[in-house]
C-alpha positions, 0 to 999 in steps of 0.5 A: 500499499505504501509503494503503490501511494509513493507510486501515486506521488512520483507519478503526480510530481512528474504531471505537475512539475517539469522543472528541478533546482538547487535550493539556495543555501544561506550566502553573503552578498556581493550586491546590495539592494538599491532603494527602491525603484519602479519595476520596468515594465519589461526585462528580467525583473518584471518576467520574474515578478510577474511569475512571482504573483501566478506561484504566490496566488497557487501557493499560498490558495493551496496552504489555505485549502489544507486542513489544518490536521493534513499538514502534519501528513507525509507520503512516506516517512523520510520525506517532507509533511505538507507544512514541511513542504510551504515552510521549506519554500519560505525559508528559502525565500528568505535564505535568498532574501538575506543574501542579497541585504534583506533580514527577514521580519521580527519572529521568523527566525529559526527553523520554519520547517518546525511551524505546523499551525495553519495560520502561521504556516499561511502568514510565514508563506505570506511574509516569506513572498513579500520579502522575495518581491521587495528583493525583486523590487529593490534590486535595479534592472542593471543590476540583475547581471551583476555577481554575488555569492551563494552557497560560497559560489559566484551567480549573477542575481538573475540567475539567482532569483529565477533559480528560486522561482523554479524551485517555487514551481518544483515545491508547488507542483510537490504540495499540489500532489500532496493536495490531490492525495489528501483529496483537496482540490487546488482551489484554482482547478476548483474554481475553473471547473465551478465556470464549466457548465454542468453535463445533463 
């Protein structure tokens, strides 16, 4: 039975997620964010912010749809639970913003993956996206090709942001699979199905 559940999860992940990424560990930035500027309508920053909005809306709405008693569910021992996946993403967002010189808000220090209360999970997830968006918004377009240090290696700012986005999408796919295995329909799917005419 456990093997069947795991095979189902793997299949769902293959369907919902087509990208993989390495999660950034906390690093020290060589690029500091400039004063807040209005994002341009085009270019890598605008593209990143557009995609980030899409991922955030889906991720937060999915977290809000999951019942409290399902947040500690995991498909098998040794893999992250529902809440641990959400908080792993939040922690990754905070680590990237820290590498750009933006400290996380008071109260989110430590290991977010230990948080299991639904209200706190959703709040922390939202805070992490706010800080990631702030970091991207406050980084001028001209700085996106500059070099920063992440996990002891040099990488340009543009690649750092988009690798983070790929990681978020990967874990969104994982979270959709988790939801489906717990009979929770993703809110955006439920909304689309509700708009379709019912068959006689």
